[in-house]
C-alpha positions in Angstrom: 21.8 5.5 -1.1 23.3 8.8 -1.3 21.7 11.5 0.8 18.9 13.1 -1.1 18.2 10.3 -3.4 14.6 10.4 -4.6 12.2 7.4 -4.8 12.2 7.1 -8.5 16.1 7.3 -8.7 16.3 4.7 -5.9 14.0 2.5 -8.0 16.4 2.8 -11.0 19.4 2.2 -9.0 17.8 -0.9 -7.5 16.8 -2.2 -10.9 20.3 -1.7 -12.3 21.9 -3.4 -9.4 19.6 -6.5 -9.8 20.0 -6.6 -13.5 23.8 -6.5 -13.0 24.2 -8.9 -10.0 21.5 -11.5 -10.9 21.2 -11.0 -14.7 17.6 -9.9 -14.1 15.5 -9.6 -17.2 11.8 -8.4 -16.8 9.0 -6.5 -18.4 5.8 -5.0 -17.3 2.2 -6.1 -18.6 -1.4 -5.2 -17.9 -3.6 -7.9 -16.6 -7.2 -7.8 -15.3 -6.8 -8.8 -11.5 -9.1 -8.8 -8.6 -8.6 -5.6 -6.7 -10.4 -3.6 -4.1 -11.5 -0.1 -4.9 -11.3 2.4 -1.9 -14.3 4.5 -2.2 -16.7 6.6 0.2 -19.0 4.6 2.4 -22.8 5.2 2.1 -22.6 7.9 4.8 -19.9 9.8 3.2 -16.3 10.5 4.2 -15.6 11.0 8.0 -12.0 12.2 7.6 -10.1 15.2 9.2 -7.9 17.0 6.5 -4.7 18.2 7.9 -1.8 20.3 6.8 0.8 18.3 4.9 4.2 18.7 6.8 5.9 15.8 4.8 6.7 14.1 8.2 4.0 11.4 8.7 3.9 9.4 12.1 1.8 6.2 12.0 1.2 3.6 14.5 0.2 0.0 13.6 -0.5 -2.7 16.2 -3.1 -5.5 16.6 -6.5 -3.7 16.7 -5.3 -0.2 16.1 -4.0 1.8 13.1 -3.4 5.6 13.2 -1.6 8.0 11.2 -1.2 11.6 11.7 -1.2 12.6 7.9 -1.6 10.3 4.9 -3.0 10.5 1.4 -5.6 8.0 0.2 -2.9 6.6 -2.2 -0.6 5.9 0.6 -3.6 4.4 2.7 -4.5 2.2 -0.2 -1.0 0.8 -0.3 -1.0 0.1 3.4 -4.5 -1.7 3.1 -3.1 -3.9 0.2 -1.0 -5.9 2.6 -4.1 -6.8 4.8 -6.3 -7.2 1.9 -4.0 -9.7 0.1 -4.6 -7.9 -3.2 -4.1 -4.5 -4.5 -6.2 -1.7 -3.1 -6.7 1.1 -5.6 -7.6 4.7 -4.5 -10.8 5.7 -6.1 -12.0 8.3 -3.5 -11.1 11.2 -5.6 -9.7 12.9 -2.5 -6.5 14.7 -3.1 -5.6 16.1 0.5 -3.8 14.8 3.5 -5.8 13.2 6.2 -5.5 12.1 9.8 -6.9 8.6 10.5 -7.5 6.6 13.6 -9.1 3.1 13.2 -9.7 0.6 16.0 -11.1 -3.0 15.8 -11.1 -6.3 17.5 -7.6 -7.8 16.6 -7.3 -11.3 15.0 -6.6 -14.1 17.5 -3.8 -15.6 15.4 -0.3 -14.3 14.3 -1.9 -12.3 11.5 -2.5 -9.6 14.0 1.2 -9.2 14.6 2.5 -9.5 11.0 0.6 -6.5 9.4 -1.9 -8.7 7.6 -4.8 -8.4 10.2 -7.8 -8.3 8.0 -9.9 -6.5 10.8 -8.6 -3.2 9.6 -10.6 -3.6 6.4 -13.9 -3.8 8.4 -12.9 -0.7 10.4 -12.7 1.6 7.4 -16.4 2.6 7.9 -15.1 4.6 10.9 -13.5 7.0 8.5 -16.3 6.9 6.0 -14.4 4.5 3.6 -15.4 1.4 2.0 -13.7 -1.4 -0.1 -15.4 -2.7 -3.3 -14.3 -5.8 -5.0 -13.7 -5.3 -8.6 -11.7 -6.6 -11.6 -9.4 -4.0 -13.0 -6.4 -3.7 -15.4 -3.3 -3.7 -13.2 0.4 -3.3 -14.1 2.4 -6.4 -13.2 6.0 -7.3 -13.3 6.9 -10.4 -15.2 10.4 -11.9 -14.6 11.6 -13.3 -17.8 15.0 -14.4 -16.3 17.0 -14.2 -13.1 20.2 -16.2 -11.9 19.8 -17.7 -8.4 23.5 -17.0 -7.5 24.6 -13.3 -7.7 27.9 -12.2 -9.4 30.8 -11.6 -7.1 31.3 -8.2 -5.6 
């Protein structure tokens, strides 16, 4: 990508490349799916709001996740991997926060591939909780794709 390419522009460039090289045809649809809602725990939020410098540093390893500045939307995206389903930010928090979570890591390889479900139980350390819900969610439906790309 050229220097300074924004996220939205990069996505459009990627879509164009896939459509050209793989004859990709797709559309979006809304479907009710199981999700987790990221909300405040019973005791309330235990988060430290920090100044947004747009230079976030995170650390993720078995039994530990820390980030020096993140929005709740970004945290929800990170949690989606471990949860195995979409996590939606319903906290109502608009700021940027420092988070440090620790838990007993899983004994299997999930602890090393980013899917360690232990992080979900550690959310109470930050005063956060996941509620299982069914919500409308935008999904991508692939109508057609060629398995072999066109030549360069």
